[in-house]
N, C-alpha and C positions, 0 to 999 in steps of 0.2 A: 919285890919283884920276883915272879916265878916263871919258869919256862914250862909251857904246856905244849905237848906234841900230840898229834893224832890225825884224824881223817875229817875233812870238810866235805860234806855231801850237799850238792846243789839240788834244790827242789824246784820243780816236781820231777825232774828226770833222773835223780839219784846218781849223778856222776860224782865220783870221789877223787879227791886229791889230798896229799899230805900237807900238814901245816905245822908250824912252830911259832908261837906267839909269846911275847913278854907280857904277862898278866899282872895287873895291880889289884891287890885285895881291897875291896870296898867294905866288906863285912866278914868277920871270922868269929866263929863260936864253936868250940870243941871240935867236932868232926865235920862241920859244914862251913863253906865259904862262898861268897859272891865276889866275882872278879870281872874287871873290864880291861880291855886293851884298846888304846886309841891309836890305831894305825893311820897312816896318811890317807889311804883310800877306803878303809873299812872301819865299821863300828863292830866291836866284838864283846860279847858278854857271856860268862859261863857261871854255872853253879858247880862247886867242887865238893865231893864227898870222900872222906877218908875211908878207904877200903881196909887196908892193913898197913900199918906204918912200915915204911915211909911212902906208900903209894896212895895217891888221890885220883879218883875218877872224876872227869869233867864232862859236862854236857852243856851245850849252849847254842847261841845263835850268832850269825854274822851277816852284815849287809853293807853294801857300798854306801858311803855318806850321801852321795847324790840321789840315792833312791830310798833313803831312810824313812821318809814319810809318804812314799808311793806305795799304797797298800795293794796295788794290783801286782806287785812283784813280791816273790817269796823271799823269806830269809833263808840263808844257808844253815844247815844243821852241823854242829861241831861235836865230835866225840873224841875225847883224848885223855891222856894220863899225865901226871906230874909225879916226880920223885923228889921227896924232901929228905935231906940228910942233915 
């Protein structure tokens, strides 16, 4: 489990708010990882890239469970960092 913190941008209006999620790695290989978080209200997925140890950059998406397959609604964009020690 990893703590990822950053900014969640709602699309299409680009309103930002901070976030902290407990991410679970689905796939890890060298400098790259795919992660998910199963929150009560949101589905969250990120790709993590190791920038400079111990820092990893994450970019991903988030969407409310109730709208997951509603393609008229946009995903939220996640941009964040993780520190591994």
